[in-house]
C-alpha positions in Angstrom: 125.9 111.4 117.7 122.7 111.5 119.7 120.2 114.3 119.8 121.0 116.6 122.7 119.8 119.6 124.8 122.0 122.7 125.0 121.7 126.4 126.0 122.2 129.1 123.3 121.9 132.8 123.0 118.8 133.9 121.2 121.0 135.4 118.4 122.3 131.9 117.7 119.0 130.1 117.9 117.6 130.6 114.4 116.9 127.2 112.8 117.1 125.3 116.1 114.3 123.5 117.9 112.9 124.7 121.3 113.1 122.1 124.0 110.2 123.5 126.1 107.2 125.8 126.0 107.9 129.5 126.4 105.1 131.4 128.2 103.9 134.9 127.5 102.1 136.9 130.2 100.1 140.0 129.3 98.5 141.1 132.6 94.7 141.0 132.4 94.8 139.8 128.8 96.6 136.6 128.2 98.8 134.0 129.8 99.9 131.1 127.7 102.5 129.8 125.3 104.2 132.2 123.0 106.1 129.3 121.4 105.6 125.7 122.1 108.1 122.9 122.6 109.3 121.8 119.2 109.0 125.2 117.5 111.8 125.9 115.0 113.1 129.4 115.8 112.8 131.9 112.9 114.6 135.2 112.4 111.3 137.0 113.0 110.9 135.3 116.4 113.9 137.0 118.0 112.2 140.2 119.0 109.2 138.4 120.5 111.6 136.2 122.5 113.5 139.1 123.8 110.2 140.8 124.8 109.5 138.0 127.3 113.0 138.2 128.6 114.4 135.2 126.8 118.0 136.0 125.9 119.0 132.4 126.3 117.1 129.3 125.2 117.3 125.6 125.6 117.3 124.0 122.2 117.5 120.5 120.8 120.1 119.5 118.3 118.6 116.8 116.2 121.0 114.1 115.2 121.0 112.2 112.0 118.5 109.4 112.2 115.9 111.4 114.3 113.0 113.4 112.9 111.2 116.3 114.6 107.6 115.5 115.5 106.2 118.0 112.9 108.2 116.4 110.1 107.2 112.9 111.3 103.5 113.8 111.5 103.6 115.3 108.0 105.3 112.3 106.5 102.7 110.0 107.9 99.9 112.2 106.6 101.5 112.3 103.1 101.8 108.5 102.9 98.1 107.9 103.9 96.5 110.8 102.1 94.4 110.1 99.0 92.1 112.0 96.7 89.5 114.4 98.2 91.7 115.4 101.1 93.8 118.4 102.1 96.5 118.3 104.8 96.9 121.1 107.4 100.3 122.5 108.3 101.8 120.7 111.3 100.8 122.3 114.6 102.1 121.1 117.9 103.2 117.9 116.3 99.9 117.1 114.6 98.6 117.1 111.1 94.9 116.9 110.2 93.4 115.5 107.0 90.4 117.6 105.9 87.8 116.8 103.3 88.0 119.1 100.3 84.6 117.9 99.0 81.4 116.1 100.1 81.7 112.4 99.6 82.0 108.9 101.0 85.0 108.4 103.3 87.0 105.3 102.5 89.5 104.1 105.2 91.6 100.9 104.9 91.2 99.8 108.5 93.8 97.0 108.2 96.5 99.5 107.2 95.4 102.0 109.9 96.0 99.2 112.4 99.4 98.4 110.8 100.5 102.0 111.2 99.5 102.2 114.8 101.3 98.9 115.6 104.6 100.8 115.0 105.6 102.1 118.4 104.6 105.7 119.3 103.0 106.4 115.8 99.5 107.7 115.8 97.0 107.6 112.9 93.4 108.3 114.1 90.5 108.3 111.6 86.7 108.3 111.4 85.0 105.0 110.4 85.0 104.0 106.8 82.0 104.2 104.5 80.4 107.2 106.1 79.3 110.4 104.3 81.4 113.4 105.1 81.1 117.1 104.3 83.7 119.5 102.8 85.8 121.0 105.5 85.3 118.1 107.9 88.4 116.7 109.7 88.4 112.9 108.9 91.8 111.9 110.3 94.9 113.1 112.2 98.5 112.0 112.5 101.2 112.5 115.0 104.0 110.8 116.9 104.3 110.7 120.7 107.9 111.9 121.3 109.3 115.2 120.2 112.0 113.4 118.3 111.0 110.3 116.4 113.5 107.7 115.0 113.8 107.7 111.2 113.9 103.9 111.3 110.4 103.8 112.9 109.1 106.3 110.5 110.2 104.1 107.6 108.3 101.2 109.2 105.2 103.4 109.3 105.6 104.4 105.6 106.1 100.7 104.6 102.9 99.7 106.5 100.8 102.3 104.8 102.3 102.0 101.3 101.2 98.7 99.7 101.8 98.4 95.9 98.6 98.3 93.8 96.3 99.2 96.6 94.2 102.4 96.9 95.2 105.1 99.4 94.8 104.4 103.1 92.3 107.3 103.3 90.3 108.9 100.4 86.9 110.5 99.7 84.8 109.2 96.8 82.7 111.9 95.3 78.9 111.5 95.2 77.6 111.0 91.7 74.6 113.0 90.5 72.2 110.1 90.1 68.7 109.8 88.7 66.5 107.9 91.1 63.1 106.3 90.3 60.7 105.6 93.1 57.9 103.0 93.0 55.3 103.4 95.7 53.5 100.2 96.6 50.4 99.7 98.8 46.8 99.5 97.7 45.9 102.0 100.5 48.1 104.7 98.9 47.2 103.7 95.3 43.4 104.1 96.0 43.9 107.3 97.9 42.8 106.0 101.2 45.9 107.4 102.9 48.5 109.9 101.9 51.9 108.5 100.8 54.5 109.2 103.5 57.5 107.5 101.8 57.9 109.9 98.9 58.9 113.1 100.8 61.3 111.2 103.1 63.0 109.4 100.2 63.2 112.6 98.2 64.9 114.5 101.0 67.5 111.8 101.6 68.3 111.5 97.9 68.6 115.2 97.3 70.8 115.6 100.4 73.5 113.8 98.4 73.0 115.9 95.2 70.9 113.4 93.3 67.4 113.8 91.9 64.1 111.9 91.8 63.4 111.3 88.1 59.9 110.1 88.8 57.5 108.6 91.3 54.8 106.0 90.4 52.1 104.2 92.3 52.0 100.4 91.9 49.3 99.1 94.3 50.2 95.6 95.5 50.1 94.0 92.1 53.3 92.0 91.4 53.1 92.6 87.6 52.6 96.4 88.1 55.6 96.6 90.5 57.8 94.7 88.0 56.7 96.8 85.1 57.4 100.1 86.8 60.8 99.0 88.0 61.6 97.8 84.5 60.4 101.1 83.0 62.6 103.2 85.3 65.7 101.1 84.4 64.9 101.4 80.7 64.6 105.2 81.1 68.2 105.4 82.5 67.7 105.3 86.2 70.9 104.9 88.2 68.9 103.6 91.2 65.3 102.4 91.8 63.7 102.5 95.2 60.6 100.4 95.8 58.9 101.5 99.0 56.8 99.3 101.3 55.4 95.8 100.9 58.6 94.3 102.4 57.1 92.2 105.3 56.1 88.6 105.2 52.4 89.4 105.0 50.6 87.7 102.1 49.7 91.1 100.6 53.3 92.4 100.6 54.6 91.6 97.1 57.7 93.8 96.7 60.4 91.1 97.3 58.7 88.6 95.0 58.3 91.2 92.3 61.9 92.3 92.3 63.1 88.7 92.2 60.7 87.8 89.4 62.3 90.5 87.2 65.3 88.3 87.1 67.3 90.7 89.3 70.4 89.5 91.1 69.2 89.5 94.7 72.1 90.2 97.0 70.0 89.9 100.1 66.5 90.1 101.4 67.1 91.1 105.0 69.9 92.7 106.8 71.3 92.1 110.4 70.6 95.8 111.3 67.8 97.2 113.4 66.0 99.3 112.3 66.0 98.2 108.7 66.2 94.4 108.8 63.6 94.0 106.0 65.7 95.9 103.4 66.2 94.2 100.1 69.3 94.8 97.9 69.2 93.7 94.3 70.6 94.5 90.9 68.5 94.5 87.7 70.6 94.9 84.5 73.4 96.2 86.8 71.1 98.9 88.2 70.7 98.8 92.0 67.1 98.2 93.2 66.3 98.6 96.9 63.2 97.4 98.6 62.6 99.8 101.5 60.9 98.7 104.7 58.3 100.8 106.5 60.8 101.9 109.2 62.4 104.3 106.7 59.4 106.6 107.2 59.7 107.0 111.0 63.2 106.1 112.0 65.9 108.7 111.4 68.7 106.1 110.7 68.1 102.7 109.1 70.0 100.3 106.8 68.8 102.4 103.9 70.9 105.3 105.3 73.9 103.0 105.4 73.7 101.9 101.8 72.2 105.0 100.0 75.4 107.1 100.2 77.6 104.1 99.2 75.5 103.4 96.1 75.5 107.1 95.2 79.3 107.1 95.5 79.5 104.2 92.9 80.0 101.3 95.2 78.4 97.9 94.5 76.9 96.4 97.6 77.9 92.8 98.3 76.6 90.1 100.6 79.6 90.5 102.8 78.8 94.3 103.2 75.4 93.3 104.5 76.6 90.6 106.8 79.0 93.0 108.4 76.2 95.2 109.5 75.3 92.9 112.4 78.3 94.0 114.5 77.3 97.4 115.9 74.1 97.3 113.9 71.6 97.6 116.8 70.3 101.1 116.7 66.8 100.4 118.2 64.8 97.5 119.4 
């Protein structure tokens, strides 16, 4: 048996699926759909249908092996949805995935691609590794036809469900981290100019719910920079930021000081502009970032890419940094 269209009296329509939109006209007030195509008629809908003159309706009889678009969208949402997300009720054949907390969005791009390779299936998401806010829609699912083959839906579910892997979409919560800040530069240390890094860094850190545990001045002396980074780590810092001194000028000692600590340097330099002079390292497993001067005056730099990821508990790898080149040009 195939799904088919037939005419029924409104009294016999409960539980059946509308085959087309039904329009309501309230002169001077409203003209639009009272019920949309695909709506499953309920007992309480009968009076409303009669009020617009619909004693007879065209409905779809769904055959075994076909799924209504609402059911299909919901099943796709269920198979891709991970922690930190809520699903909306299906509406007009679409289900939204909404953040139920602030955090870092994680999306498995390969499996999103695999889902969308199944004909007439739709999974649309935001990009992975971006911070999102509670209540923000981060993904949506639907199918193109009103009736979707069960066979195709099973292919979608198989593409999304891979044993041993994390969910296709999830939101990692931000940790409440303690962050130490080492301000370099003899001009700041000797009071010749006012520090501009501190307020910018503090605002960015606190935006994600973490706190500045302390801020020190280290001039441009390599040993002083090393000592202050070491002190913050020994005091239990979850992240240490060393500001300035990141260029190739002879007086800029930050990269050398971080390396001399014995830190595991992931990278000095990133293929992103602004922020190409960023340094990423780990000292006794604690992330240490050397921040270039652009952090002061550019709204979005490589620091803004990696800060939320670190605060969500991710360890930054060389591959993460290399991948910044594609799409990484934000100014020149």
